[in-house]
C-alpha distance (Angstrom), angle and dihedral (degrees) to the residues before:
residue distance angle dihedral
M1 . . .
D2 3.86 . .
I3 3.80 126.3 .
S4 3.85 94.9 -106.7
A5 3.73 94.9 52.8
L6 3.87 90.3 46.8
S7 3.79 89.5 51.2
S8 3.77 93.7 45.9
L9 3.95 89.0 50.8
A10 3.80 91.6 49.3
S11 3.83 91.3 49.1
T12 3.77 90.1 50.4
T13 3.80 94.1 47.6
S14 3.63 91.4 47.3
A15 3.78 92.1 51.1
A16 3.86 91.5 47.2
N17 3.78 90.0 51.6
A18 3.79 92.7 50.8
I19 3.88 90.0 50.8
E20 3.87 91.3 49.8
V21 3.80 91.5 48.2
A22 3.80 91.4 49.8
L23 3.76 90.6 49.3
L24 3.80 93.7 48.9
K25 3.88 89.1 51.0
K26 3.80 92.1 52.3
T27 3.94 88.9 48.1
M28 3.94 90.4 49.1
D29 3.80 89.6 49.9
S30 3.76 91.7 49.9
F31 3.84 91.8 46.5
E32 3.97 88.0 49.1
D33 3.85 91.2 51.9
S34 3.77 91.9 47.8
G35 3.91 89.0 50.1
N36 3.67 91.4 48.3
D37 3.85 89.6 50.9
M38 3.73 92.4 49.1
V39 3.85 91.8 50.7
R40 3.84 88.3 50.2
M41 3.84 91.8 49.6
M42 3.87 89.8 46.4
E43 3.87 90.2 51.5
S44 3.79 92.2 50.7
S45 3.69 92.3 51.7
V46 3.84 96.2 58.5
M47 3.81 88.2 96.6
P48 3.88 104.0 29.2
Y49 3.76 89.6 167.5
L50 3.75 94.0 62.3
G51 3.89 114.1 106.8
Q52 3.83 96.0 9.1
N53 3.74 96.2 101.8
I54 3.80 126.8 54.2
D55 3.75 121.5 -166.5
V56 3.93 109.5 -143.5
S57 3.74 125.1 -173.4
V58 3.70 117.0 -168.0
């Protein structure tokens, strides 16, 4: 293997690794947002009866 082919291979590998890392960061951010949404839903369901009944006097 000559130097130019080795350099090209290293550059391609480096670019592929950078793309994989960027994709993993996006995936982790998405999972974090989903987790935060889940926590908010669970916090709002602590009193599930709240707001279901309305007292009306006529």
